[in-house]
C-alpha positions as CSV (number, residue, x, y, z in Angstrom):
1,M,77.4,55.7,84.6
2,L,80.4,53.4,84.7
3,L,82.6,52.4,81.8
4,S,85.4,49.9,82.0
5,L,87.5,49.1,79.0
6,T,89.8,46.0,79.0
7,F,92.2,46.1,76.1
8,I,93.1,42.8,74.5
9,G,95.4,43.8,71.6
10,D,93.0,44.8,68.9
11,C,93.8,47.8,66.7
12,R,90.1,48.8,66.9
13,E,90.9,49.8,70.5
14,Y,92.3,53.1,69.3
15,A,89.0,53.8,67.5
16,I,87.2,53.1,70.7
17,L,89.4,55.5,72.6
18,D,88.7,58.1,70.0
19,L,85.0,57.9,70.9
20,L,85.6,58.8,74.6
21,S,84.3,62.3,74.8
22,P,81.7,64.3,76.8
23,S,79.4,64.5,73.8
24,A,79.5,60.8,73.2
25,L,79.2,59.9,76.9
26,P,77.5,62.8,78.7
27,S,76.6,60.9,81.8
28,L,79.8,59.0,82.3
29,Q,81.0,59.4,85.9
30,I,83.5,56.6,86.4
31,L,86.1,55.4,83.9
32,A,88.2,52.3,84.6
33,L,91.0,51.3,82.2
34,P,92.6,48.4,84.2
35,R,94.7,47.1,81.3
36,I,95.5,50.1,79.2
37,D,99.1,50.4,78.3
38,V,101.4,53.5,77.8
39,S,100.8,53.7,74.0
40,R,97.0,53.6,74.2
41,L,96.9,56.1,77.1
42,L,99.3,58.4,75.2
43,H,97.0,58.1,72.1
44,A,93.9,59.0,74.3
45,T,95.5,61.9,76.1
46,R,96.5,63.5,72.8
47,S,92.7,64.0,72.2
48,P,91.3,67.2,73.6
49,A,87.9,65.5,73.8
50,F,89.3,62.7,76.0
51,L,91.0,65.3,78.3
52,K,87.7,67.2,78.5
53,L,85.9,63.9,79.4
54,L,88.4,63.5,82.3
55,T,87.3,66.8,83.8
56,H,83.7,65.5,84.1
57,L,84.6,62.2,85.8
58,H,84.0,61.5,89.4
59,A,86.7,58.9,89.4
60,L,89.4,57.4,87.1
61,F,91.1,54.0,87.6
62,L,94.5,53.4,85.9
63,P,97.3,50.9,86.1
64,G,100.6,52.4,87.2
65,S,102.2,50.7,84.2
66,A,100.4,53.1,81.8
67,L,102.0,56.2,83.4
68,S,105.2,57.1,81.6
69,T,106.7,60.6,81.9
70,T,104.5,61.8,79.0
71,T,101.2,60.2,80.0
72,F,101.8,61.2,83.7
73,E,102.0,64.9,82.7
74,A,98.8,64.6,80.7
75,V,96.7,63.1,83.5
76,K,98.4,65.0,86.3
77,P,95.5,67.5,86.6
78,F,93.2,64.6,87.3
79,L,95.3,62.7,89.8
80,Y,93.3,63.9,92.8
81,K,90.4,61.7,91.5
82,T,92.5,58.9,90.1
83,L,93.3,55.6,91.9
84,V,96.5,54.1,90.5
85,D,97.2,50.4,90.8
86,L,100.7,49.5,91.7
87,Y,102.1,46.0,91.4
88,T,104.7,43.8,93.0
89,Q,107.5,45.3,90.9
90,F,108.5,48.0,93.3
91,Y,111.7,48.8,91.5
92,S,109.6,50.2,88.6
93,D,106.7,51.6,90.8
94,Q,108.9,53.5,93.3
95,P,109.2,56.7,91.2
96,L,105.5,56.6,90.5
97,F,104.7,56.2,94.2
98,R,106.4,59.5,94.8
99,R,104.0,61.3,92.3
100,V,100.5,59.9,92.7
101,E,97.9,61.0,95.2
102,H,95.9,57.7,95.6
103,A,97.5,54.3,95.1
104,R,96.2,50.8,95.4
105,V,99.0,48.3,96.3
106,L,98.2,45.0,94.7
107,S,100.9,43.0,96.5
108,R,101.6,41.4,99.8
109,Q,105.2,42.7,99.8
110,I,104.8,46.3,101.0
111,D,107.4,45.8,103.7
112,H,110.0,44.3,101.5
113,P,113.4,45.9,102.4
114,N,113.4,47.9,99.1
115,G,109.6,48.3,99.1
116,L,107.2,51.2,99.5
117,G,107.6,51.4,103.3
118,K,111.3,52.2,102.9
119,L,110.5,54.7,100.2
120,L,108.0,56.5,102.4
121,N,110.6,56.9,105.1
122,E,113.1,58.4,102.7
123,Q,110.8,61.1,101.5
124,E,110.5,64.6,102.9
125,K,107.4,65.5,100.9
126,I,105.1,63.2,99.0
127,P,101.8,64.0,97.4
128,L,100.3,60.6,98.4
129,R,97.1,61.0,100.3
130,S,95.7,57.5,100.5
131,V,96.9,53.9,100.1
132,H,94.4,51.2,99.4
133,L,95.7,47.8,100.6
134,D,94.2,44.5,99.7
135,H,92.8,43.0,102.9
136,G,91.5,40.0,101.1
137,S,90.8,37.0,103.2
138,E,93.8,37.6,105.4
139,S,93.5,37.2,109.2
140,D,93.7,40.1,111.6
141,S,97.5,39.7,111.7
142,Y,97.7,41.4,108.3
143,E,97.6,44.8,109.8
144,Y,100.2,43.8,112.4
145,V,102.5,42.4,109.7
146,H,102.4,45.7,107.8
147,R,102.7,47.9,110.9
148,P,106.0,49.6,109.8
149,F,104.4,50.6,106.5
150,V,101.2,51.8,108.2
151,S,103.3,53.7,110.7
152,A,105.2,55.4,107.9
153,C,101.9,56.4,106.2
154,Q,100.6,57.8,109.5
155,K,103.8,59.8,109.9
156,Y,103.0,61.6,106.6
157,S,99.2,61.8,107.1
158,I,98.6,59.2,104.4
159,E,95.3,57.3,105.0
160,V,95.5,53.6,104.8
161,I,92.4,51.9,103.6
162,Y,91.9,48.2,103.7
163,E,89.6,46.6,101.1
164,T,89.2,43.4,99.3
165,V,90.5,43.2,95.8
166,S,89.2,40.5,93.6
167,G,91.7,37.7,92.9
168,V,90.9,38.2,89.2
169,W,91.1,42.0,89.3
170,K,92.9,42.1,85.9
171,S,89.8,40.7,84.2
172,E,87.3,42.9,86.2
173,P,86.8,46.6,86.1
174,G,89.2,47.3,89.0
175,I,86.7,49.5,90.8
176,S,87.2,50.4,94.4
177,E,83.9,51.1,96.0
178,E,85.5,52.9,98.9
179,F,87.5,55.2,96.6
180,L,84.2,55.9,94.7
181,R,82.4,56.7,97.9
182,R,85.1,59.2,99.0
183,Q,85.2,60.9,95.6
184,R,81.5,61.3,95.6
185,E,81.6,62.8,99.0
186,R,84.4,65.2,97.9
187,R,82.3,66.3,95.0
188,R,79.3,66.8,97.3
189,L,81.3,69.0,99.7
190,E,82.7,71.0,96.8
191,A,79.2,71.6,95.4
192,N,78.0,72.7,98.9
193,E,80.8,75.2,99.1
194,M,79.9,76.7,95.8
195,T,76.3,77.3,96.8
């Protein structure tokens, strides 16, 4: 089961967040919160029921803008199954890029002089394991243009995954089918190891 919540500024949203629990949604596997902000995520992560729900999920989708110091610490145990959307404001996303495991870069500016490619080359150790890039309707030259960024990823064994991100992704669930496929495969392998 998939649940995507898009917040539009209604105070009832906090009541909706309070309903997110394993008992209310026992078959929930995927949770997308593409427009949640820091205050709403902080409110949710203060609920033990919400944190318990996160342990049962196959995948979680969050915007980087919702991850402050406090909210990051709350969701840190779940980052291995969380795809974090980063935007064009690299100056604010750079510290986050150093801390997440899976990122989707929603920009065509990854090779900006102060962008994420530079950041990768400046790091000795980074937890990042995969970067999802919007391939969109670009031509084959897209991969060539971003070769320095891709090379930096390869240097640190960070997988680069090209996929198409909807032009109206803010109004859609923000789901990455490839990320979901990989998370389900990870869970299947873990289940096989336990048996």
